[in-house]
C-alpha positions in Angstrom: -80.8 74.6 -32.1 -79.6 72.8 -34.9 -80.6 69.3 -33.8 -79.8 68.0 -36.8 -75.9 68.8 -36.3 -73.6 66.6 -34.2 -72.0 69.1 -33.0 -74.9 70.9 -31.1 -75.7 67.4 -29.2 -71.6 66.9 -28.4 -71.2 70.5 -27.0 -73.9 70.5 -25.3 -73.1 67.1 -23.5 -69.3 68.4 -23.1 -70.8 71.9 -21.7 -68.8 72.1 -18.5 -70.9 72.6 -15.0 -70.5 73.3 -11.5 -69.1 70.2 -9.4 -72.6 70.4 -7.3 -74.2 70.5 -10.8 -72.6 68.1 -12.1 -73.6 65.2 -9.0 -76.3 66.3 -8.9 -79.7 64.3 -9.9 -82.5 66.3 -12.2 -85.5 67.0 -8.9 -89.0 64.9 -10.0 -90.4 68.6 -9.7 -88.1 70.6 -12.6 -90.9 71.2 -15.1 -88.4 70.1 -18.2 -87.3 66.8 -16.2 -90.8 66.1 -16.1 -92.4 67.1 -19.5 -89.5 64.8 -20.8 -89.9 62.0 -18.5 -93.4 62.0 -19.3 -93.4 62.4 -22.7 -91.1 59.1 -22.9 -93.4 57.2 -21.3 -95.5 57.8 -24.7 -93.1 56.0 -27.0 -93.7 52.5 -27.9 -97.2 53.4 -26.6 -100.8 54.6 -29.1 -99.5 57.6 -27.7 -96.5 58.0 -29.8 -97.5 60.2 -32.6 -98.9 62.6 -30.3 -94.8 63.1 -29.3 -92.8 66.2 -30.4 -89.8 64.7 -30.8 -87.4 68.0 -31.1 -88.9 69.6 -28.6 -88.0 66.7 -25.9 -84.2 66.9 -27.5 -84.3 70.3 -27.2 -85.1 71.0 -23.5 -82.9 67.9 -22.5 -79.8 69.5 -24.4 -80.6 72.5 -22.3 -80.3 70.9 -19.1 -77.3 69.2 -20.0 -75.8 72.3 -20.6 -77.0 74.0 -17.8 -78.3 72.4 -15.0 -77.2 68.0 -14.7 -75.5 64.9 -16.7 -78.1 63.0 -15.0 -77.5 59.6 -16.5 -81.9 59.0 -16.7 -81.6 62.3 -19.0 -78.8 60.7 -21.4 -80.5 57.6 -21.3 -83.9 59.3 -22.8 -82.1 61.2 -25.2 -80.4 58.3 -27.0 -83.7 56.9 -26.8 -84.7 59.8 -29.0 -81.2 59.0 -31.4 -82.2 55.4 -31.8 -85.9 55.2 -32.6 -84.9 58.3 -35.2 -82.2 55.5 -36.2 -79.1 57.6 -35.6 -77.7 55.1 -33.6 -74.4 56.4 -34.7 -74.5 59.8 -32.3 -76.2 58.0 -29.5 -72.9 55.4 -29.1 -70.6 58.2 -29.5 -72.8 60.5 -26.6 -72.6 57.4 -24.8 -69.2 56.8 -25.2 -68.3 60.5 -24.1 -71.1 60.6 -21.3 -69.2 57.4 -20.1 -65.3 58.8 -20.1 -66.3 62.4 -18.7 -69.6 61.9 -16.4 -70.2 58.0 -15.7 -68.2 58.4 -12.4 -69.3 61.6 -11.0 -72.9 62.4 -12.8 -76.4 60.6 -11.2 -78.0 58.6 -10.0 -75.0 57.6 -7.4 -76.0 54.3 -7.2 -73.6 52.0 -9.1 -76.6 49.4 -9.1 -78.6 51.5 -10.7 -77.0 53.5 -13.2 -75.5 50.1 -14.3 -79.2 49.0 -15.0 -80.4 52.2 -16.9 -77.2 51.3 -19.3 -78.1 47.5 -19.6 -81.5 49.3 -20.9 -79.7 51.4 -23.4 -77.1 49.0 -24.8 -80.5 46.6 -25.3 -82.1 49.7 -27.5 -78.8 49.7 -29.7 -79.2 46.1 -30.3 -82.0 46.3 -32.9 -80.8 49.5 -34.1 -77.5 48.8 -35.1 -78.3 46.0 -36.9 -80.7 47.6 -39.5 -78.8 50.6 -39.5 -75.4 48.8 -40.5 -77.4 46.9 -43.2 -78.7 50.3 -44.8 -75.3 52.0 -44.3 -72.6 53.1 -46.2 -69.6 51.3 -45.5 -67.8 54.8 -44.4 -70.6 55.2 -41.5 -70.5 51.4 -40.2 -67.1 51.5 -39.8 -67.5 54.8 -37.9 -70.2 52.8 -36.0 -68.1 49.9 -35.2 -65.1 52.7 -33.9 -67.8 54.5 -31.6 -68.4 50.8 -30.2 -65.0 50.2 -29.7 -64.6 53.0 -28.0 -67.6 52.7 -25.4 -66.3 49.0 -24.9 -63.0 50.8 -24.0 -64.6 52.9 -21.8 -66.3 50.6 -19.7 -63.3 48.4 -19.4 -61.5 52.0 -17.7 -64.9 51.9 -15.6 -63.9 48.4 -14.2 -67.4 47.3 -15.4 -66.7 44.6 -18.3 -70.2 43.4 -18.1 -71.2 46.1 -20.5 -68.3 46.2 -22.5 
């Protein structure tokens, strides 16, 4: 699995799942989810250097493609991309997720899902600024286009507070 290829990420996100798996929340005792969720607690802490980000990403993409579109998982994967300085791919994935899965995927509680989304968006604020300072013009244009798409998706979902 080539984690540097944006198409790998997009294809795993958009992989079709049966309806029951689409809406299914990840189980807390699922070993891969337990690993991902536990490891992500280290991000930003002193144990941060012990993280195996590629392994977190690999396991997360496999779950997205085969088990669940749970937004909590996507939030962790987006955080790994934001941390690695790839806000463009993270924004593209978030916009695609909102378009395809926002209304059907876990968590079903809209307030919880919006709270997670707000946290994800806050993490973009610092990363996008530093990315824009060093990015080429085409990359900045792509970033602005993805931000516009994401704002449109939030409007379509009738969540203007996130737009």
